TORDOZA-815086 format. One record per residue: residue in one letter; x, z, y of N, C-alpha, C in turn. Coordinates in steps of 0.02 Angstrom, whole numbers, plus 32768, in hexadecimal, padded with zeros to 4 digits. Atoms other than C-alpha are relative to their C-alpha. Example, Ala and Ser with C-alpha at 12.3 -4.5 7.8 and 13.67 -1.06 7.14 Angstrom:
// residues 2
A802D80007FC5826781867F1F802D8000803C;S7FD67FFD7FC582AC81657FCB7FD980258037;
***
This chain:
// residues 466
M7FDE804280057DCA82DA8447804C80008011;K7FC27FFA7FE87E8082C5845780227FB18004;N7FDE804F80087ECD820D848F803B7FF87FE6;T7FB38004800D7F7581D6844A80117FAC8024;P7FE9802D7FEA7FE08148849080117FCA7FCB;I80008028802E7FC680F383DD7FDA7FC67FF9;Q8031802B7FF47F72804B83E27FFE7FD77FB8;L7FFA801A80497F327FF883347FBB7FCB800C;F803A80297FF87EC27F5B831B7FC9800F7FD8;D80337FFC801A7E137F8582F17FD17FD17FDA;T8021804A801D7DC07F0C82787FAF7FF9801D;K804E800F7FFC7D147F3282AD7FEB7FED8042;S801880167FB57D1F7F1B836480347FCF800F;R7FCF803B7FE37DA87E9A8353802D7FFF802E;T7FD47FF47FDB7E0D7EE483D1803680497FFA;L7FED7FC8800F7E9D7F6083ED7FE880398019;Q80277FBB7FEC7E67801083FE803780347FFC;A7FEA7FBF7FF37EB080BA84377FF3802A7FC4;V800E7FD280367EBC812A83A37FF980438015;Q80097FBE7FF27E6C81D283C17FEA80367FCD;I7FFB7FCC80247E6D826E837A7FB38023800D;S804F7FEC7FF27DA9829F836B7FF3803C8016;N801A7FA57FFB7DAF83518341803880198033;G7FCE7FE87FD87E48835983CA802F80397FDD;K7FDA7FC080307EA483BD833780337FC97FD6;T7FD2802180447ED9834C82A47FEB7FB88005;L800A8050800F7EE2828C82927FEF7FF17FB5;R80217FFE80357E71826B820A7FF17FAA7FDB;I7FF0804580187EA281CE81957FF17FFE7FBD;Y8010800C803F7E57817B80F280087FCC8004;S7FEF803980107E968103808F7FF37FE77FC7;C802B801880417E50809C7FFB80487FFF7FDF;G7FCC7FF4801D7ED280CF7F6E7FE57FD37FBF;P7FF2803480377EF9806D7EC87FBE80157FCC;T802B7FF6804E7E7E80527E2A803C80037FC8;V7FC47FE8801E7EFA80A07DB37FF27FE17FB9;Y7FF7801980317EF0802A7D2580307FCD7FE4;R7FCF802180037F7C7FC67D3E803C80168036;D7FD07FFD7FC980247FCB7DA37FE17FDC8048;A801580067FC180077FBD7E63803D7FB38005;H7FC68021800180567F127E828020800D805B;V7FDA7FF37FB580D07EF17F397FCE8001802C;G803980097FCB802D7EAF7F917FE2803D7FF9;N80307FC07FFE7FCA7F597F65803780228032;M7FDF7FD87FE3806D7FB07F9D800D7FF3805C;R8004800C7FBD80677F54804F7FD480218027;T803A7FDD7FDD7FC57F8D8072800D80527FF4;F7FFC7FA980057FFB8057802E8032800E8044;L7FC47FF67FDA809C803F80AC7FD5801A804B;L802F80037FC1800B803581427FEB8046800E;G80177FBC7FFF7FD880E58129804180228017;D7FC87FE27FFC80948122812B801A7FED804A;L7FE380017FB480C180C981D77FCF801A8030;I803D7FE27FD1801E811082248018804D8008;T7FF77FBF8004804281B781E4804B800B8011;R7FC67FFF7FD6810681AC82137FF980058043;L7FFC800F7FB480D9817782BD7FD880458020;A80247FBD7FF9805F820882D0802880378003;K7FC37FCA7FFC80E4828682A180277FFE802B;F7FDA80017FDC815C824F82FA7FE280158043;L80257FD77FBE80E1826E83987FF080448002;N80097FC5801580D38312834D7FBD80127FE9;Y804E7FFC8009800C82F883287FFF80287FB7;E800E7FE1803A7FCB836282927FCE7FBA7FE2;I801C803480267F9382E4820A7FD680217FC0;K80177FF8803B7F1182E881717FF47FB37FE5;F800D8049800C7F1F8257810F7FF07FFA7FAB;I801C8008803C7EB8823080777FFD7FC77FE5;Q7FEE8055802F7ED981A57FEA7FD480107FC3;N80177FF2803D7E5A81A47F56801C7FDA7FCF;I7FF1802B80527E8781777EA17FC27FFA7FDE;T8031801C801D7E10810F7E56800C7FF47FB4;D7FFB7FFD804E7E0A81487D987FC2800D7FD4;V80427FFE80157D5B81387D6B7FD97FBE7FE4;G800D80537FF97D6780847D487FEB7FD7803A;H7FFB80207FC77D4C7FF87DA87FDF7FB27FDE;M8016803D802D7CD87F547D73802B7FC48021;S7FDA80397FFA7D3D7EB07D727FC07FD58026;E802180377FDB7CF17E107DDF7FD67FE37FC6;D802A801580377CA97DD67D3E7FD0802D7FE2;F80247FBA80197C587E837D157FEE7FFB7FC1;V80128003803C7C6D7E5C7C60801E804B7FF2;E7FD47FB0801D7CE97EFE7C4080138024803C;D7FD67FDA7FC87D1C7F8E7CAD804F7FEF7FFA;K7FB4800980037DD47F787CD8801F80317FCD;M7FE67FC9800A7DFA80257CAE7FF77FFD7FAA;L7FFB800D80447DB7800D7BFA80147FD37FD5;A7FDC804B80317DEF7F6E7BD9804880177FEB;Q7FD37FF280057E917FAD7C01801580337FCA;A7FF57FC180217E7A804E7B99800B7FD47FAB;K7FFB802B804A7E5A7FCD7B0D802B7FE87FEC;A7FD18037800C7ED67F5B7B1A805880357FE9;E7FC97FC7801A7F5E7FF97B167FFF80287FCF;S800B7FD780247EFA80487A928013804F801A;K7FEB7FB97FED7F0480EE7AF87F9F800C8026;D80357FD47FEB7E7C81627B447FF67FE3805C;P8003800F7FBD7E3A81227BF880168028802C;Y7FDF7FDA7FD77E7381C37C4780477FFF7FF5;E7FB87FF480007F1D81B57BFE801C7FCC8022;I7FF8803C7FD57F1A810A7C40800780058048;A80037FE97FAC7EF181467CEC803D8039800D;R7FC27FD27FE57F6E81D57CF2804E7FDA7FF1;I7FA78027800D800981637CB9800B7FD28040;Y800880397FBF7FCF80DE7D4880098025804A;E7FF77FD27FC77FC3816D7DC4803E800C800D;S7FB27FEA7FF9806C81A47DA580347FBF8003;R7FE2803A7FE880B080FF7DAD80027FE88044;F800A800D7FA3805E80EF7E66802B80288018;H7FE27FCA7FE480A5818E7E9780597FF58008;N7FB880138007815781587E53800E7FCD8029;D7FFE804C7FD1814980A87EB38004801F8037;L80047FEE7FBB810F81027F50804C80338013;S7FBC7FD87FEC81B3817A7F4980317FD2800C;S7FC180377FF1821880E37F237FFD7FD08048;L8012801D7FD181D580917FC18008802D8040;N7FFF7FCB7FBE81EF813780317FB67FFE801C;I804D80017FE0812F813580477FF280478000;T80127FBC7FFD80FB81DE80917FD4800D7FD1;K80307FF18023809F8244801F7FAD80148026;A80407FF07FD07FDB824F80567FF3804C7FFE;T80107FC180017F8882FB806D7FED80207FBA;S80247FE380357F2882F97FD27FE97FA77FE4;Y801D803D80177EFF826C7F4D7FC480157FD7;P80317FE9802C7E5482A17F0B7FE27FD27FD4;K8003803880467E2B82497E587FA97FEC8011;A80507FF180087D7882007E537FCE80147FBB;S801E7FE380397D5E82437DB67FF28053800E;E80067FB97FE67D6F82EE7DFD7FBF80068042;S802A80017FC47CF782BD7E877FB07FEC7FF7;I8033801380167C5D829A7E2D7FCC80198028;S80377FD47FC97BF183267E7C7FFB7FE5803D;L7FFD80207FD27C2582EB7F0E7FCA7FC38014;M8021802880077BD982437EF87FB47FF97FF4;H803F7FFA80297B3882847E9F7FD78020804E;D80247FE57FC87B1B82F47F467FF97FC1803E;L800780327FC47B3A82587FC27FC57FD07FE5;I8039803580147ACB81E87F5A7FC880197FFD;T80357FD97FEE7A40826C7F5D7FEE8001803D;K80097FFE7FC27A4C826F800B7FDB7FC58012;L801A803C7FDF7A3781C180277FBF7FF27FD8;I80348009800E79A781B37FB57FC08025801A;E802A7FCF7FE1794C824B80097FF27FD4804A;T801180227FBB796481E180BA7FE37FC97FEE;E8019804D800479208143807180307FCB7FFD;H7FC28031800679D580E9806580087FED7FC7;A7FF5801B804579C580DA7FAF7FCC800E7FD1;Y804F7FF48030794E80DB7F1B80237FF27FC5;V7FE580118044795580CE7E5D7FDC7FC07FEC;G8019803B800C794A80257E1B7FD17FFA7FBD;G802A800F804778E07FE77D7D802E80077FC6;D7FD78003803D79717FF67D1C802B804D7FF7;N7FE87FB97FFB799B80B47D45804B80008029;C7FBD7FFD7FD67A2680807DB47FE5801D804F;V80217FF07FA87A1C80C77E7580357FCD802E;Y7FEB80337FDB7A4080407EF37FF280148041;F80017FE97FC37A6980547FA67FCD7FB28028;S802380367FE879E57FE3800E80177FE88048;A7FE380257FD37A457F6D80727FE680048052;Q802D800B7FC679B37F5280EA7FF18034802C;S80117FBD7FDA79A7800381178030800C8034;F7FDC7FF87FC77A417FF48180801E7FCC802A;L801280437FCF7A327F8E8214804E7FF1801C;G7FAE80127FF37AF77F91823380277FE77FD1;Y7FD18023801F7B297F2A81AC801D7FD2800B;G7FCE80417FEB7BAE7EAE81C0802B800C802F;A7FD27FF47FBA7C0A7EF58256803D7FFD7FEF;I7FA57FFA800B7CBB7F0881FF80007FA47FF5;S7FEE803880197CA97E5781A27FE27FC28015;G801F803F7FE27C2E7DE682017FCC7FEE7FD1;N80428018802B7BB47DD481577FD7801E8013;R80327FE47FF77B137DD5817F7FCB7FFD7FCF;L80277FFF80367A8E7E0C80F87FDB7FCB7FFE;D80198049800E7A257D7B810F801E7FC87FF9;A7FE980367FFF7AA97D078103803080157FA2;L7FF17FDC80427AE57D6A80517FDC7FD57FCC;K802A801C802F7AC17CF97FC57FF280337FBD;P7FFF7FC980397A747D507F2180307FEE7FCC;G7FDC7FFE80387AF87D697E9A803E7FE48012;H7FBC80097FEA7B967D567F0F802B802A7FDC;R7FCB7FDF803A7C327D807EB18000804F8002;F7FEE7FC07FEA7C3E7E387EF57FC980287FE5;E80387FD880157B907E7C7EB37FCA7FC67FD7;Y801F8029802B7B487E3E7E137FB9801B8004;T805880037FF07A7C7E237E117FF1802F7FAD;E800F7FCF80307A2F7EAB7D9A7FB37FEE7FE5;D803C80028025798E7E427D5B7FCC80118026;G80377FF07FDF79227E6B7DEB7FEC804D8001;A80077FC37FF279447F277DE380088020804C;K7FF67FFA7FAC797D7F2B7E987FC07FE38032;K802E80057FD978FD7F167F2680117FC58038;F7FD6801E7FDB79737EAE7F8B80457FE37FE4;H7FD08025802079F27E347F3F804A8025801E;A7FC47FE57FE97A807E7C7FB0800B80577FF4;D7FF47FB8800D7A627F397F818031800B7FD8;W7FC47FF6802F7AF07F7C7F217FFF804E7FE2;A80067FC380207AFD7FFA7EA7802D804B8008;L7FCD7FBE7FF47B3C80B77ECB7FF8802D7FBF;W80007FE9802A7B0C80F77E1C7FEE7FD47FCD;K8017802B80257B0D808D7D847FEA80187FBE;A801E7FDD80477AB280C77CDE80337FE17FCE;A7FCF7FFF80327B1C80D87C4F7FF17FBB7FD1;A8013802E80307AB780527BE6801880097FBE;G7FD47FF5803A7B2A80377B49804B8014800C;R7FBE7FE07FE67BBF807D7B9C8001804F7FE0;S7FF27FC080197C0581097B40803480368012;E7FC57FE67FDB7CAA81387B9C7FFC8000804F;M7FF880127FB87CCC81637C4E7FAB800A8024;I80427FF57FF07C0D819F7C6A7FF9804A8009;W800A7FBE7FE27BC982467CC37FBA7FFD8000;E80527FF97FF07B18828D7CBD7FF68014805A;S8022801B7FB97ABF82757D657FAE80198004;P80337FEF7FFE7A26829F7DA47FBE7FC17FF0;W801A8038801579F281F27D75800A7FEE7FC3;G7FEE801A803D7A2881FC7CCC805A7FF57FF5;K7FAA8018800E7AE381D57C77801D7FC1801F;G7FF080307FD77B44815C7CE2804380078012;F7FCA80097FD37BCB81317D4E7FFE7FDF8052;P800D80167FB77BEA811D7E0780207FA7800C;G7FF7803C7FEC7BE180707E52804D80068026;W7FC8800D7FE77C8880277EAA80088024803F;H7FF07FF77FB07C6D80597F617FF38052801A;I80157FC27FDB7C1C81047F66803F803C7FF7;E7FC57FC880097CC6816D7F3080188000803E;C7FD980047FBC7D18813B7FDF7FC980268031;S80317FDD7FD17C7981818048800080567FF1;A80087FB4800D7C68821D7FE2804280248005;M7FC57FE47FE97D2A823F7FE9800F80068048;S7FF37FEF7FB07D35821780A97FF180318024;L802C7FCA7FD17CB0827A80D48004803B7FF5;H7FEA7FAF80217CDD8313806B803C80058017;Y7FBC7FE27FFC7D8E83208082801E7FF78048;L7FF680087FBF7D8982E481407FCC80208039;D801F7FE47FC87D01834881827FD97FDD802D;K803880397FF77C8182BA8194801A7FDC803B;F7FE880357FCA7CF482568208804A7FDD7FE5;V7FB2801A80057D8D81D981FA800F7FE38037;D7FE0801D7FBB7DF981A7828980237FCC7FE8;I7FF7804380137E458123822B7FFF7FF27FB5;H8018800880337E0B80D3819880357FB87FDC;L7FCC803880267E96806081277FE57FD97FC4;G8003802380407E937FDC80AB800F7FB18002;G7FEB8047800C7EC27F28807B7FBC7FD8801B;I804280247FE37E617E9E80D67FCC7FEE7FCA;D80258014803B7E1F7E7880257FB880337FFE;L80427FCD80057DB07F13802F7FD580018040;R80367FF67FCC7D5C7EEE80D37FC77FE67FF4;F80378006801E7CD77E9F807B800B7FF37FB5;P803A7FD87FD47C767ED48029800B80507FFF;H80037FAF80147CD37F877FFC7FF5801E803F;H7FF47FDE7FCD7CE97FBD80BB7FAE7FED801D;E80607FFB7FE67C307F6B80EB7FE1802E7FE9;N80317FDB801F7BE47FC780728001804A800E;E7FE67FB57FE37C47807980907FE080008032;R801A7FD57FC97C1C807781357FB47FFD7FF8;A80487FF9800A7B59804D810B7FF8803C7FE1;Q80147FC580287B6380DF8098801380468032;S7FE57FD67FD77BC08156810F7FD380078034;N802780017FD07B738131819E7FB880127FFA;S80417FE180187AC0814E814D7FFC80437FF9;A80097FBA80207AE981EE8107800C802F803A;I80057FD87FC77B21823881A77FCE7FF0804A;N802480197FC77ABD81CC821B80268000803F;N7FD680087FD27B4C81AE828680347FD07FE3;E7FB08020801C7BF68139828D802B802F7FD8;A7FE77FD880297C568183820C80497FEE8001;V7FB1800E7FF67CFB8128823180027FEA803F;A7FEF80247FCA7D54810782D1801D7FBB800A;L7FDC803F7FED7DD1808282B87FF97FE27FAB;W7FF58022804A7DCD8006820C80437FCD801B;V7FBE802A7FFB7E827FC681FA800C7FE27FC0;H80018032803A7EA57F42817D80487FEA8004;G7FC58018800A7F4B7F0A81327FFC7FB07FE4;E8017804A80257F5B7E48811380257FF27FB8;H7FE68017802F7F797DED807480517FF88006;L7FAE8003800E80327DDA802D7FF27FBE7FCA;L7FFB803E8020805D7D2B7FE3805780197FE1;F7FD18008801780FB7D287F6980157FCF7FEE;E7FE3804F7FF781687C897F7F7FC67FD6800C;G803880347FED80CD7C297FC87FBB801C7FD9;R803A7FFD8021804D7C667F467FE680467FFF;K802F7FC980007FBE7CED7F438020802C7FC7;M7FF37FC9804280037D8F7ED47FB980117FDE;A80357FF680237F877D967E55800E7FFC7FAD;K7FE8801380447F877DB57D977FEF7FBB7FE3;S801B8035802B7F227D207D6880227FD18014;T7FE280237FFD7F9D7CB47DB68054800F7FE2;G7FAE7FEB800C80397D177D6A803E80008032;N7FD47FFE7FC680827D2A7E127FF4804D800F;V7FF07FCA7FF480957DE97E118044801F7FFB;V7FBA7FD2800581227E577E447FF480368010;L80087FC47FFA813D7F037E348044802A801E;V7FCF7FDB7FF881A67F857E82803980017FC5;A7FDF7FFB802081F97F907DE180277FCA7FF0;D7FC68040800082357EE97DE7803E7FF58037;L7FC4800E7FCC829A7EFF7E7E803780317FDB;I7FC87FC8802682EB7F9F7E2280257FD37FD0;A7FD7801D8034830D7F287D8F802F7FD6801C;K7FD180237FF2836C7EB37DF18035800A802E;H7FC77FC07FE683D87F3F7E4E7FF17FF08042;L80177FFC7FC583807F297EF37FE380458017;D802E7FBC7FE0836C7FC17F5D7FB07FF38009;P803B80127FE482A77FC97F5D7FE68016803E;L80187FF57FB582AC7FF7801380087FB7801C;S7FF180527FE682E47F3C801F7FB77FE28006;L803D80147FF482257F1B80017FDA80338036;R801B7FDA7FC481FD7F98808B800F7FEB803A;L7FDC80187FC482737F4781157FDA7FC27FF6;C80158044800582217E9A80D37FAF80088025;F8037800F7FEC81757EDE80F77FF7801F8058;L7FFA7FF37FB581B37F2581AC80087FC58023;E7FE680487FDE81F07E7381DE7FBD7FE48007;N803580247FE181327E4581DC7FCC80358017;Q80227FCA7FDA80B77E9C82467FB87FF97FCA;Y80387FE4804B80297EED81BC7FD77FCF8001;R804680227FF87F987E8681FE800D7FB27FFD;S7FEC804880007FED7DCD81E4801B7FFC7FBD;Q7FE7801180457FFC7D86813D804B7FF08002;M7FC37FF47FFD80AA7D8C810280137FD77FB3;D8002801A804481057D1F8073804B80177FF0;L7FD27FC8801081837D8C801B802C7FD07FCB;S7FE38036803082107D347FAC804480337FE2;W7FCB7FE1800B82A37D6D7F5180387FF58030;D7FC37FF37FC5831C7D307FCC8000802E803B;S800E7FC57FCB82C97D9780538013803C7FE9;L7FFB7FBE802782D47E327FD4804E8004800F;K7FB38002800C838D7E047FC38021800F803F;A7FE27FE87FC283B67DF980807FEF80468012;A801A7FD77FF883527E8D80A7803A803A7FD7;H7FE07FDA804683BB7EF2800F80447FF5802C;L7FC67FF87FC884637EBB807F80008018802B;L7FF77FDB7FC2842C7EEA81187FE980427FFB;I80007FC1800983F77F9A80E5803B800C7FF4;Q7FB57FE0801384A57FB2809280367FF3804A;R7FD2800F7FC584FD7F6E81377FF680368027;W801C7FE27FC684A07FD481A8801680607FDA;R7FF27FB5801684B5807A813380517FF88002;D7FB080027FF9857C804C8125800C800A8050;K7FDF7FE47FC3857C804C81E87FED803E802C;T80207FB67FEB850F80ED8203803F80277FF7;K7FD77FD8801B859B813981A680377FF48035;I7FD380087FC5861A80FA82197FF180208049;W80177FF17FBE85BF810E82B37FFB805F8001;A80047FCD800785A381C38274803D802C801F;G7FC17FDD7FE5865A81F882A0800B7FFC8052;S7FF880137FAF865081C7835E7FE7803A8028;K80107FBB7FD9863F825083E67FF17FDC803D;E801A801D7FBE860C81CE846B7FB37FF58001;I803080078006856681F884757FD88017804F;D80307FF97FC184F281E7850F7FC280057FF1;T80377FFB80148456821B84E87FB77FE88026;K802080287FD583F681DA85867FFD7FBB7FE0;Q7FF680498012842C812E85517FD67FF57FC1;A80208008802C83FF813C84AC7FB480097FF7;Q804880047FFE8355817684CF7FD07FD58029;V8024803C7FD4833280DF85427FD77FD47FB0;F800D8028803283338081849D7FD880007FC1;I803A7FEB802682D380F284387FBC7FF98012;D803F80077FE3824F80F284A97FDF7FC07FF2;E800B80527FFF82528030849E7FDA7FFC7FCB;I80187FFB803E823B804683EA7FD180117FE8;L80467FF1800581B080A783F17FE57FF18017;S803F80277FE9814D8045845D7FF47FCE7FD0;N800F8044803381527FB983E17FD180227FC4;F802C7FE980238111803283697FBB800B8003;L803E7FEA7FE1808C807083D97FCA7FCF8004;D803C80347FF880437FBC83F17FFF7FE07FC9;D8026801F80377FF27F98835E803D7FFD7FC4;L7FC27FFF803A808F7FC682E680277FBF8008;D7FDF80327FEC80F87F3C832A803A7FFE7FD3;T7FC37FF6801481817F5782B280317FC57FF7;P7FD5803A7FEC81CA7EA282C7801F8001802A;R7FDF7FF97FCC81ED7EB0836B802C80488001;A7FCD7FC97FFE82397F69835480317FF07FDD;L7FC07FEC802282B77F3682C480227FB9802D;Q7FD6802C7FD882EF7E968337802880338042;K7FDE7FC37FE2831A7F2D83AE803C80277FE4;L7FDD7FDD8022836C7F86832D80497FD37FF0;R7FC2802D800E83D37EEE830080317FF0803D;S7FDD7FFD7FBE840E7ED283B9802380458011;I7FD97FB17FF0843C7F9383BF80477FF97FE0;E7FC18002802284B07F71832E80377FDB8027;K7FC3802A7FE5850B7EE6837980198010804F;A7FE57FE87FBD850F7F2684288038801A8013;E7FAA7FEA7FF485C27F2E84687FFE80468038;T80167FCF7FCE85807F9784FC7FF380457FF7;L80157FAD801A854480338492803C80147FD5;S7FCC7FE3803885C680A184427FE780137FC7;D801E7FED804285B680D583937FE1802F7FF9;G80167FC87FF38577817D83C07FB87FE3800D;V8048801A7FD684E48125841B7FE17FF07FCC;K8027801D803F84BA80BE838F7FF5802A7FC4;Y80227FD0803684BC814B830C7FCE80248012;E802C7FD47FF0845581B6837E7FCB7FCF7FFF;I8039802C7FFB83D2810E83887FE580087FA8;F80178010804083D180F582D37FEF80417FE4;E800E7FC9802683D081A782937FB08016801C;T803D7FF37FCD832F81BF83107FCA7FDC7FE4;V8042802D801582C7812182E67FF47FFB7FC5;D8001800B804182EF812882337FB9802B7FE5;Q80497FCC801D825781BB82277FC57FBF8018;L8039802A7FFF81E78122825D80097FBC7FCF;F7FFD8041802A8234808E81FC8009800B7FB4;G7FF57FDB8040825C8109815680227FCD7FDB;L7FCF8023802382EC8099811C803F802F7FDD;D7FE27FDA8019834D812280F3805C7FF0800D;L7FBB80227FE183EC80DF8164803C802D7FFF;L7FD17FD07FFA8443817F815B8029801C7FBD;K7FE8800D8035845B817080A1803F7FE97FF5;P7FE0802F800F84E88139804E7FF97FB27FEB;S7FFA803F802485028077801D7FEC80187FB6;I80008002804A84CB80547F67803D7FEE7FDD;G7FD8801E801F85517FEE7F527FEF7FBB7FE3;K800D803E802D85547F657EC17FD480177FD0;G80267FEA803C84FD7FD27E56802780087FBB;E7FD97FEF803F8532801A7DA67FE97FC67FCD;L7FFE802C803685647FA17D1B7FE580377FBE;S80037FE28044852F7FC07C64803F7FFD7FD4;P7FB68005802585B77FE07BEB80127FB57FE3;E7FF1804C8018859C7F337B9F801D7FCB8033;V7FF780277FDD85A77EDD7C3B804E7FFF802B;Q7FB77FEF7FE686457F3C7C7680357FE77FC2;T7FBF801E802B869A7F017BCA7FF97FB28009;L7FFD803E7FE7866C7E5B7BF2802A7FD6803B;L7FC280157FCD86CF7E5C7C93802E800D7FFC;D7FB37FEE801787547EB37C4D802F7FC97FDD;Q7FE9802D802F875D7E297BC880157FC1801D;R8004804A7FCA874F7D8D7C5A80448018801C;Q7FDB7FF47FDC87D07DE87CBA803F7FFD7FDD;S7FD18009803788467DF17C1D801C7FB47FFD;A7FEB803A800888397D417BFC80077FE18038;R7FE980227FCC884B7D057CA58054801B8010;N7FB77FFD800088E87D687CA4802F7FE57FD6;N7FE18023803C891F7D167BFF80057FB9800A;G8006805D7FFD88F47C657C3D7FDB7FE77FD5;D802D80218036886C7C477BCA7FBC800A8023;F80247FFF7FCB87F67C087C4B7FB67FDF7FE0;A80348014802A87867BBE7BC57FD580327FF0;E80287FCC801487527C6D7B8A7FF28022803F;S80107FD77FCA87557CB17C3C7FB47FD78011;D803A80277FEF86CA7C217C5B7FD6800E7FCA;R80277FF6802686687C477BC07FD6804B800D;L801B7FBE7FF686617D077BEA7FDA80018049;R802D80087FCB86307CD67CA77FB17FF47FED;E803880118013859F7C7C7C4D7FC980377FE7;L80147FDA802785767D107BE77FE780368039;L80057FCB7FD885747D877C7E7FCF7FE68036;L803F80187FE684F97D107CDA7FC1800D7FD9;E80487FF6801A84747D227C597FF680557FFC;K80077FB27FF784947DE87C777FDB800F804A;G80107FFF7FBA84657DBF7D3780418021802A;V7FBC7FF27FE285237DDD7D6780247FC38020;S7FE380367FED85727D5C7DD9805480188013;V7FC17FEA7FF286377D5A7DD3801B7FD1802E;R7FDF801E7FE086A87D117E5A804F80068001;D7FC47FFC801D875D7CF87E4380357FEE8043;S7FD480067FC587DC7D207ED7804B801B7FF3;K7FBB7FF0800988927D4B7EF3800480467FE5;D80117FBA801C88637DFD7EDB7FEA801F7FB9;G801F7FF88036881B7DE47E3A7FAF7FF58001;Q80428010800187577DC97E0A7FE5803C8025;N80407FC77FDD86C27E107E747FCA7FEF7FDF;W80398007801386267E247E377FB7800E8020;E80357FF47FE6856E7E287E717FBF7FF97FCA;W8043800A801584B87E447E337FDC7FC28011;L804380427FED84487DA47E327FCB80218002;I804D7FE9801183957DAF7E527FDD7FC17FF6;
***
């Protein structure tokens, strides 16, 4: 066992806990990954950033890390349980479900790269881990934590696990039959709150596998137990996920994993809070979904999203907006321009710089208090008592924690298409010739293209709108 100075809020104990490296060598982290039937929206990306912040901090402290994030590509039942989400999307796009999975998995990795999110050690796929799930289910049946129901599905016996509810506070005796997370199988289960580990294929013909209990497919929760126990040698130092996974997913996962090893399988359960966009919950059903690609289409640096996330602590609900994204975009560009200027300074007081670096590090150590760390960075930028060389030393060092690529050149206004450039040239020509009616007409055309034009004594200036 090795103690670290990192403090994180543990959902199970509801207290700040010191992160410990249980085997004394490698910090073992597991994060629930995406279900790859559609693009991950920016709310999902906020949760995925949580793993990046922790791994960056651990690496900054020179700890060895093993970080596993699963890819759910074996299907996923929707809340109404009418049709599997993977199969529904495959039908909608007239593609094979595995082709759908690979397309959206690739897009997921592209989005991670755009947000400068560090790659996990491994991204095991559920479709390649079926045998792991079979082995775990077999063990749970042998230890009487699971049983085969009357419909040939295998169920976990919720009442066999005495510690159920420790993460979410939900007690088994208070769960109503048929609650929206687990559908009722017409009397096939022994207890209404039991959940399926393996589902019989019944009339389903795609995405099914042979098993000791007949053809079928895995339940929602079993893959994370199987993968985390296998890839992290039966213990997880930090388990990550969005707050919406606290119940039932993580509650059920804990019951499965603990029952399998007859011990606590996770030290800390760490959850990221919900993201609102302009005051509304982000959901496909409300038409309020924003993707990383949408930022890029609006000529915003994707890292402006990362900066917005950093301005809010991970376990507080935040409200994102296009205005906040634009402000973050401009701030990143300003910092990049300034670090380029500061880099030429020879006035470097390493000890003075280290004081500020340590203060920012202490904010990260204190439950990833990134808002306070960013406040310090803003103060350092404006501090007249610090030399340019000291500022550069600080920004260069702590960007290993922030991950904003502050030493890269600013991207400027962005590239114009030939069509937009032609309109700008025509407008400037119209103004030079005193044809202000044509100038106004072209201004409106440019606005439709997302370009705002302003006139000054030096000519016209333009910027992308969001």
